MARVEXTOR-83282 format. One line per 8 residues: number of its first residue (from 1); for each residue x negated, z negated, y negated of C-alpha. Coordinates in nm, 4 decimals, padded with zeros to 6 digits, always signed. Layout:
N
NUM = X/Z/Y ~ ...
***
This chain:
406
1 = +04.1121/-08.2214/-13.1838 ~ +04.0294/-08.1083/-12.8165 ~ +03.9976/-07.7897/-12.6234 ~ +04.3361/-07.8233/-12.4639 ~ +04.5019/-07.8260/-12.8171 ~ +04.2866/-07.5298/-12.9354 ~ +04.3949/-07.3188/-12.6316 ~ +04.7577/-07.4251/-12.6795
9 = +04.7443/-07.3308/-13.0403 ~ +04.5859/-06.9869/-12.9744 ~ +04.8523/-06.9179/-12.6936 ~ +05.1322/-07.0158/-12.9251 ~ +05.0008/-06.7973/-13.2008 ~ +04.9550/-06.4992/-12.9794 ~ +05.2731/-06.5321/-12.7682 ~ +05.5348/-06.6880/-13.0174
17 = +05.3914/-06.6049/-13.3719 ~ +05.7384/-06.6082/-13.5373 ~ +05.7906/-06.9846/-13.4528 ~ +05.4139/-07.0952/-13.4614 ~ +05.3458/-06.9670/-13.8202 ~ +05.5978/-07.1969/-13.9924 ~ +05.4436/-07.4851/-13.8059 ~ +05.0919/-07.3789/-13.9071
25 = +05.2053/-07.3379/-14.2700 ~ +05.3522/-07.6895/-14.2952 ~ +05.0501/-07.8709/-14.1428 ~ +04.8472/-08.0686/-14.3849 ~ +04.4858/-07.9648/-14.3384 ~ +04.1401/-07.9259/-14.5013 ~ +03.8772/-07.6560/-14.4923 ~ +03.6225/-07.8788/-14.3110
33 = +03.8908/-07.9669/-14.0502 ~ +04.0115/-07.6236/-13.9855 ~ +03.6613/-07.5219/-13.9030 ~ +03.5855/-07.8210/-13.6906 ~ +03.9195/-07.8139/-13.5180 ~ +03.9697/-07.4409/-13.4489 ~ +03.7335/-07.1747/-13.6203 ~ +03.3989/-07.3148/-13.4830
41 = +03.5231/-07.2925/-13.1260 ~ +03.7229/-06.9670/-13.1416 ~ +03.4465/-06.7821/-13.3332 ~ +03.2099/-06.8814/-13.0736 ~ +03.3790/-06.6456/-12.8072 ~ +03.2408/-06.3257/-12.9230 ~ +02.8946/-06.4735/-13.0088 ~ +02.8585/-06.6134/-12.6568
49 = +02.9969/-06.2887/-12.4888 ~ +02.7307/-06.1140/-12.6994 ~ +02.4506/-06.3529/-12.5693 ~ +02.5689/-06.3094/-12.1991 ~ +02.5944/-05.9418/-12.2340 ~ +02.2678/-05.8897/-12.3920 ~ +02.0465/-06.1538/-12.2078 ~ +02.2232/-06.2391/-11.8749
57 = +02.4581/-05.9694/-11.7444 ~ +02.3014/-05.6780/-11.9335 ~ +02.4608/-05.3779/-12.1030 ~ +02.5039/-05.0548/-11.9157 ~ +02.3353/-04.7633/-12.0953 ~ +02.4482/-04.4161/-11.9620 ~ +02.1699/-04.2541/-11.7453 ~ +01.9387/-04.5423/-11.8213
65 = +02.0925/-04.8149/-11.5926 ~ +02.1470/-05.1816/-11.7253 ~ +01.9604/-05.2973/-12.0424 ~ +01.8622/-05.6550/-12.1274 ~ +01.6930/-05.7677/-12.4289 ~ +01.5754/-06.1143/-12.2935 ~ +01.6755/-06.4677/-12.3536 ~ +01.5177/-06.5192/-12.7009
73 = +01.6360/-06.1878/-12.8524 ~ +01.9831/-06.2348/-12.7004 ~ +02.0012/-06.5882/-12.8300 ~ +01.8810/-06.4838/-13.1691 ~ +02.1524/-06.2168/-13.1811 ~ +02.4190/-06.4399/-13.0696 ~ +02.3345/-06.7084/-13.3344 ~ +02.3130/-06.4608/-13.6073
81 = +02.6463/-06.3018/-13.4985 ~ +02.8113/-06.6514/-13.4877 ~ +02.6766/-06.7632/-13.8239 ~ +02.7943/-06.4462/-13.9920 ~ +03.1307/-06.4548/-13.8302 ~ +03.1847/-06.8115/-13.9739 ~ +03.0768/-06.6866/-14.3167 ~ +03.3050/-06.3771/-14.2731
89 = +03.6022/-06.5843/-14.2186 ~ +03.5362/-06.7876/-14.5221 ~ +03.4645/-06.4776/-14.7393 ~ +03.8018/-06.3064/-14.6357 ~ +03.9907/-06.6283/-14.6876 ~ +03.8586/-06.6596/-15.0408 ~ +03.9728/-06.3083/-15.1129 ~ +04.3259/-06.3556/-14.9628
97 = +04.3600/-06.6579/-15.1862 ~ +04.2450/-06.4724/-15.4950 ~ +04.4878/-06.1828/-15.4074 ~ +04.8000/-06.4143/-15.3848 ~ +04.9396/-06.3906/-15.7236 ~ +04.9181/-06.0062/-15.7117 ~ +05.1698/-06.0088/-15.4251 ~ +05.3906/-06.2836/-15.5790
105 = +05.2240/-06.5458/-15.3602 ~ +05.0797/-06.8885/-15.4235 ~ +04.7101/-06.9428/-15.4369 ~ +04.5902/-07.2105/-15.1881 ~ +04.2547/-07.1982/-15.0303 ~ +04.3305/-07.4014/-14.7263 ~ +04.6518/-07.1857/-14.6526 ~ +04.4429/-06.8821/-14.7053
113 = +04.1837/-07.0066/-14.4598 ~ +04.4698/-07.0796/-14.2106 ~ +04.5922/-06.7227/-14.2510 ~ +04.2658/-06.5677/-14.1667 ~ +04.1632/-06.7905/-13.8886 ~ +04.4974/-06.7749/-13.6898 ~ +04.5178/-06.3949/-13.7483 ~ +04.1705/-06.3574/-13.6208
121 = +04.2745/-06.5276/-13.2995 ~ +04.3949/-06.2064/-13.1553 ~ +04.0414/-06.0406/-13.1951 ~ +03.8508/-06.3397/-13.0811 ~ +04.0537/-06.3803/-12.7667 ~ +04.0542/-05.9995/-12.6858 ~ +03.6753/-05.9953/-12.6962 ~ +03.6836/-06.1694/-12.3648
129 = +03.7943/-05.8473/-12.1978 ~ +03.4803/-05.6886/-12.3076 ~ +03.3411/-05.8379/-11.9876 ~ +03.5001/-05.5362/-11.8083 ~ +03.2817/-05.2187/-11.8372 ~ +03.4665/-04.9476/-12.0373 ~ +03.7007/-05.2016/-12.2022 ~ +03.4962/-05.3220/-12.4880
137 = +03.6242/-05.0649/-12.7476 ~ +03.9729/-05.0792/-12.6227 ~ +03.9750/-05.4689/-12.6419 ~ +03.8426/-05.4447/-13.0028 ~ +04.1210/-05.2019/-13.0951 ~ +04.3913/-05.4081/-12.9376 ~ +04.2640/-05.7224/-13.1064 ~ +04.2652/-05.5545/-13.4356
145 = +04.6143/-05.4222/-13.3921 ~ +04.7513/-05.7646/-13.3025 ~ +04.5505/-05.9239/-13.5717 ~ +04.7358/-05.6995/-13.8329 ~ +05.0693/-05.7939/-13.6717 ~ +04.9919/-06.1530/-13.6784 ~ +04.8704/-06.1289/-14.0415 ~ +05.1985/-05.9519/-14.1461
153 = +05.4095/-06.2295/-13.9991 ~ +05.1999/-06.4977/-14.1232 ~ +05.1449/-06.4324/-14.5072 ~ +05.5035/-06.5037/-14.6087 ~ +05.4832/-06.8568/-14.4558 ~ +05.1188/-06.9546/-14.5447 ~ +05.0823/-06.7828/-14.8863 ~ +05.4488/-06.7889/-14.9979
161 = +05.4709/-06.4275/-15.0657 ~ +05.8048/-06.2472/-15.0687 ~ +05.8638/-06.0623/-14.7354 ~ +05.8800/-05.7191/-14.9197 ~ +05.5263/-05.7866/-15.0508 ~ +05.3779/-05.8870/-14.7198 ~ +05.3153/-05.5451/-14.5979 ~ +05.1111/-05.4460/-14.9056
169 = +04.9368/-05.7777/-14.8999 ~ +04.8527/-05.7181/-14.5224 ~ +04.7147/-05.3709/-14.5837 ~ +04.4835/-05.4868/-14.8689 ~ +04.3630/-05.7771/-14.6570 ~ +04.2833/-05.5518/-14.3696 ~ +04.0768/-05.3386/-14.6008 ~ +03.9015/-05.6315/-14.7234
177 = +03.8259/-05.7575/-14.3727 ~ +03.6783/-05.4319/-14.2681 ~ +03.4639/-05.4005/-14.5664 ~ +03.3217/-05.7585/-14.5018 ~ +03.2841/-05.6753/-14.1393 ~ +03.0858/-05.3611/-14.2253 ~ +02.8712/-05.5493/-14.4783 ~ +02.8007/-05.8215/-14.2280
185 = +02.7201/-05.5688/-13.9510 ~ +02.4598/-05.4081/-14.1772 ~ +02.3197/-05.7676/-14.2490 ~ +02.3067/-05.8218/-13.8719 ~ +02.1255/-05.4860/-13.8018 ~ +01.8869/-05.5759/-14.0954 ~ +01.8010/-05.9060/-13.9557 ~ +01.7900/-05.8170/-13.5883
193 = +01.7300/-05.4335/-13.5752 ~ +01.9752/-05.1724/-13.4706 ~ +01.9220/-05.2401/-13.0947 ~ +02.1543/-05.5242/-13.1335 ~ +02.4417/-05.3224/-13.2743 ~ +02.6399/-05.2582/-12.9613 ~ +02.9388/-05.4466/-12.8528 ~ +02.9365/-05.7587/-12.6199
201 = +03.1128/-05.7766/-12.2690 ~ +03.1615/-06.1234/-12.1469 ~ +03.2045/-06.4903/-12.2691 ~ +03.4067/-06.8111/-12.2785 ~ +03.5051/-07.1262/-12.4708 ~ +03.3607/-07.4573/-12.4998 ~ +03.4653/-07.7227/-12.2404 ~ +03.6994/-08.0026/-12.3481
209 = +03.6201/-08.3724/-12.3856 ~ +03.6046/-08.6445/-12.6333 ~ +03.2570/-08.5892/-12.7224 ~ +03.3294/-08.2411/-12.8220 ~ +03.6211/-08.3967/-13.0351 ~ +03.3891/-08.6362/-13.2128 ~ +03.1068/-08.3819/-13.2710 ~ +03.3368/-08.1346/-13.4124
217 = +03.5479/-08.3433/-13.6356 ~ +03.2180/-08.5184/-13.7653 ~ +03.0613/-08.1603/-13.8295 ~ +03.3791/-08.0677/-14.0192 ~ +03.3563/-08.3758/-14.2394 ~ +02.9918/-08.3049/-14.3113 ~ +03.0680/-07.9409/-14.4064 ~ +03.3511/-08.0535/-14.6363
225 = +03.1252/-08.3231/-14.8098 ~ +02.8424/-08.0736/-14.8381 ~ +03.0701/-07.8241/-14.9968 ~ +03.2043/-08.0829/-15.2465 ~ +02.8437/-08.1937/-15.3290 ~ +02.7255/-07.8459/-15.4277 ~ +02.3920/-07.9127/-15.2809 ~ +02.2819/-07.5874/-15.0942
233 = +02.0368/-07.7692/-14.8700 ~ +02.3065/-08.0043/-14.7528 ~ +02.5419/-07.7183/-14.6911 ~ +02.2821/-07.5356/-14.4899 ~ +02.2197/-07.8381/-14.2873 ~ +02.5888/-07.9124/-14.2350 ~ +02.6335/-07.5522/-14.1150 ~ +02.3503/-07.5898/-13.8602
241 = +02.4776/-07.9072/-13.7227 ~ +02.8300/-07.7574/-13.7095 ~ +02.6990/-07.4806/-13.5119 ~ +02.5150/-07.6991/-13.2713 ~ +02.8228/-07.9025/-13.2253 ~ +03.0325/-07.6182/-13.1440 ~ +02.7887/-07.4547/-12.8983 ~ +02.6519/-07.7838/-12.7483
249 = +03.0035/-07.8931/-12.6556 ~ +02.9127/-08.2436/-12.5453 ~ +02.6141/-08.2898/-12.7494 ~ +02.2686/-08.1512/-12.7774 ~ +02.1544/-08.0095/-12.4332 ~ +01.7819/-07.9737/-12.3325 ~ +01.7628/-07.6934/-12.0883 ~ +01.5496/-07.7502/-11.7600
257 = +01.1799/-07.7511/-11.8072 ~ +01.0224/-07.4258/-11.6819 ~ +00.8437/-07.6157/-11.3870 ~ +01.1659/-07.7636/-11.2727 ~ +01.3660/-07.4366/-11.2986 ~ +01.0809/-07.2445/-11.1129 ~ +01.1324/-07.4805/-10.8262 ~ +01.4491/-07.2785/-10.7507
265 = +01.2634/-06.9562/-10.7187 ~ +01.1645/-06.9668/-10.3308 ~ +00.8398/-06.8418/-10.1861 ~ +01.0420/-06.5896/-09.9862 ~ +01.3720/-06.4157/-10.0294 ~ +01.5670/-06.1955/-09.7827 ~ +01.2671/-06.1809/-09.5419 ~ +01.0452/-06.0686/-09.8346
273 = +00.7320/-06.2319/-09.9771 ~ +00.7279/-06.3484/-10.3472 ~ +00.4798/-06.1319/-10.5391 ~ +00.5437/-06.2667/-10.8936 ~ +00.6760/-06.5812/-11.0569 ~ +00.7402/-06.6502/-11.4145 ~ +00.9463/-06.8912/-11.6556 ~ +01.0271/-06.9223/-12.0145
281 = +01.2007/-07.1712/-12.2250 ~ +01.3255/-07.0795/-12.5797 ~ +01.5129/-07.2557/-12.8568 ~ +01.6623/-07.2097/-13.1957 ~ +01.8624/-07.4211/-13.4226 ~ +01.8268/-07.7175/-13.1845 ~ +01.9474/-07.5144/-12.8898 ~ +01.7509/-07.4182/-12.5760
289 = +01.7781/-07.1939/-12.2995 ~ +01.5395/-07.1523/-11.9886 ~ +01.4973/-06.8503/-11.7453 ~ +01.2808/-06.8345/-11.4318 ~ +01.2304/-06.5135/-11.2438 ~ +01.0821/-06.4072/-10.9137 ~ +00.9933/-06.0711/-10.7678 ~ +00.9822/-06.0026/-10.3883
297 = +00.8533/-05.6969/-10.1893 ~ +00.7453/-05.5698/-09.8617 ~ +00.5123/-05.3113/-09.9990 ~ +00.7170/-05.0368/-09.8375 ~ +00.9943/-04.9710/-10.0908 ~ +01.2161/-05.2632/-10.0341 ~ +01.2198/-05.5119/-10.3331 ~ +01.4241/-05.7861/-10.4683
305 = +01.4346/-05.9809/-10.7908 ~ +01.5959/-06.2978/-10.8753 ~ +01.6660/-06.4501/-11.2027 ~ +01.8060/-06.7910/-11.2777 ~ +01.9067/-06.8790/-11.6257 ~ +01.9925/-07.2399/-11.7642 ~ +02.2154/-07.1626/-12.0634 ~ +02.1479/-07.5290/-12.1844
313 = +02.3157/-07.5876/-12.5070 ~ +02.5314/-07.2920/-12.4633 ~ +02.6774/-07.4346/-12.1342 ~ +02.9883/-07.5375/-12.3247 ~ +03.0941/-07.2044/-12.4352 ~ +02.9927/-07.0481/-12.0958 ~ +03.2102/-07.3067/-11.9321 ~ +03.5453/-07.1300/-11.9644
321 = +03.4327/-06.7843/-11.9048 ~ +03.5723/-06.7888/-11.5501 ~ +03.8994/-06.9617/-11.6363 ~ +04.0218/-06.8646/-11.9777 ~ +04.1596/-06.5242/-11.9061 ~ +04.1284/-06.4751/-11.5339 ~ +03.9081/-06.1704/-11.5977 ~ +03.8730/-05.9313/-11.3168
329 = +03.7838/-05.5708/-11.2894 ~ +03.7129/-05.3408/-10.9911 ~ +03.5800/-04.9891/-11.0477 ~ +03.4913/-04.7681/-10.7583 ~ +03.3358/-04.4272/-10.7412 ~ +03.1995/-04.1729/-10.4877 ~ +02.8492/-04.3342/-10.5329 ~ +02.9414/-04.7002/-10.5416
337 = +03.1369/-04.9679/-10.7109 ~ +03.1134/-05.2285/-10.9896 ~ +03.3486/-05.5269/-10.9819 ~ +03.3963/-05.8775/-11.1486 ~ +03.6009/-06.1462/-11.0075 ~ +03.6405/-06.5220/-10.9493 ~ +03.5646/-06.7034/-10.6447 ~ +03.5978/-07.0729/-10.5915
345 = +03.6258/-07.1163/-10.9741 ~ +03.3079/-06.9191/-11.0390 ~ +03.2724/-06.5918/-11.2133 ~ +03.1002/-06.3357/-10.9769 ~ +02.9701/-05.9775/-11.0611 ~ +02.8814/-05.7185/-10.7963 ~ +02.7433/-05.3642/-10.8584 ~ +02.6249/-05.1297/-10.5830
353 = +02.4991/-04.7729/-10.5697 ~ +02.5323/-04.6298/-10.2209 ~ +02.2863/-04.3281/-10.2908 ~ +01.9940/-04.5418/-10.4235 ~ +02.0825/-04.8575/-10.2066 ~ +02.0301/-05.0469/-10.5371 ~ +02.2619/-05.3444/-10.6418 ~ +02.3175/-05.6460/-10.8437
361 = +02.4907/-05.9722/-10.7487 ~ +02.5414/-06.2448/-11.0070 ~ +02.7270/-06.5661/-11.0182 ~ +02.7775/-06.8377/-11.2732 ~ +02.6975/-07.1795/-11.1033 ~ +02.8465/-07.4959/-11.2281 ~ +02.9444/-07.3343/-11.5536 ~ +02.6003/-07.3578/-11.6801
369 = +02.3546/-07.1617/-11.4628 ~ +02.3430/-06.7855/-11.4373 ~ +02.2109/-06.6546/-11.1153 ~ +02.1387/-06.2911/-11.0423 ~ +01.9814/-06.1211/-10.7479 ~ +01.8846/-05.7422/-10.7975 ~ +01.6971/-05.4713/-10.5977 ~ +01.7092/-05.2334/-10.3152
377 = +01.8623/-05.3271/-09.9882 ~ +02.0464/-05.1812/-09.6858 ~ +02.3865/-05.3030/-09.8259 ~ +02.5402/-05.5479/-10.0594 ~ +02.5586/-05.8135/-09.7968 ~ +02.1802/-05.8393/-09.8188 ~ +02.1859/-05.9349/-10.1889 ~ +02.4718/-06.1761/-10.1112
385 = +02.2844/-06.3404/-09.8382 ~ +01.9822/-06.3608/-10.0545 ~ +02.1791/-06.5363/-10.3220 ~ +02.3413/-06.7605/-10.0684 ~ +01.9945/-06.8648/-09.9539 ~ +01.9100/-07.0029/-10.2951 ~ +01.9555/-07.3838/-10.3650 ~ +02.2708/-07.3248/-10.5489
393 = +02.4075/-07.6721/-10.4672 ~ +02.0855/-07.8227/-10.6191 ~ +02.1396/-07.6167/-10.9396 ~ +02.4985/-07.7437/-10.9545 ~ +02.3862/-08.1025/-10.9102 ~ +02.1923/-08.0617/-11.2355 ~ +02.4818/-07.9445/-11.4560 ~ +02.4540/-08.2347/-11.6712
401 = +02.0840/-08.2677/-11.6829 ~ +01.9344/-08.2970/-12.0303 ~ +02.2701/-08.3665/-12.1929 ~ +02.2414/-08.5990/-12.5016 ~ +02.5704/-08.7107/-12.6239 ~ +02.6302/-08.7065/-13.0019
***
């Protein structure tokens, strides 16, 4: 298993489903291998989108501006979303398997899991478009519609149901999936609070490499062994290791210590003196994220803020954010503009209000560090110049710092 294979399978499933489903159905597989070889990676897309949206880029709230919940809360939300997504896939697959005889199909747990996982591909990939403001709902609906289409085509191949029964089988499965999603959504709100119930906007896939292959295959084997043992503690431990393997990509990653990250916050920025400096380092399930912030002001109304986030253990899933779908958007109004684009292989976001002279300029450096400069300035070029004056090359040089191969 490698990321190139995952991407190839996802593309084939989306672009040529009629020829890909027979191939999928004929493959000999296991539950553990399906998780390690595909589901753990693909299900991470919306979870990391959620993290980046909540904690890094922020979510735009009408009349209130951009809202961020902070690294700790954002990470907690992403992890809970991810774990429940993995659980949801398995629950829906169990029901698809149980329903098979009712639609003249053949019960087979592995084939049922294939059915759900590859049909969900449409929703997982579509979630990437949520990076574009205003497209979150459209992306979700498009993903759902295409997932229904994929499911309808796939069921006769995977569950061996007659073609005339596939439409009814599909309809019941969709109802089941919606019910499961609603229930898990309620669980998410119960665990995290209703403030985390809005949709995400940006994300990516883990990077490739033999370390990812080894860690995910090993994680899948541990999940399968734990499932067969019936030991709930072992199952929980295996799930935790699997999550860490999928998000950590090439192994566990220690995010930069706060002192080291603070060194990238300069004493002055854009001709303004620094008035505040802070840094935090947070972790959960063996994953870490660090953030350093600096505030600058001239005491006369002009101010800037810089925030540098080391995504640490999430660097793998952040890595393909700028390359998976070539995401771009450009929205211009009478008062300003908001655009996201790629420059030199890096994802860049700009937002400017001509009336208030407030703006945001953010960039993902070395597929690991999120750098954002915000504040008031004569024009956007001031924010760009301020960002360019930061030691971005020094950050890029640390892209592999703290990586502990599995």
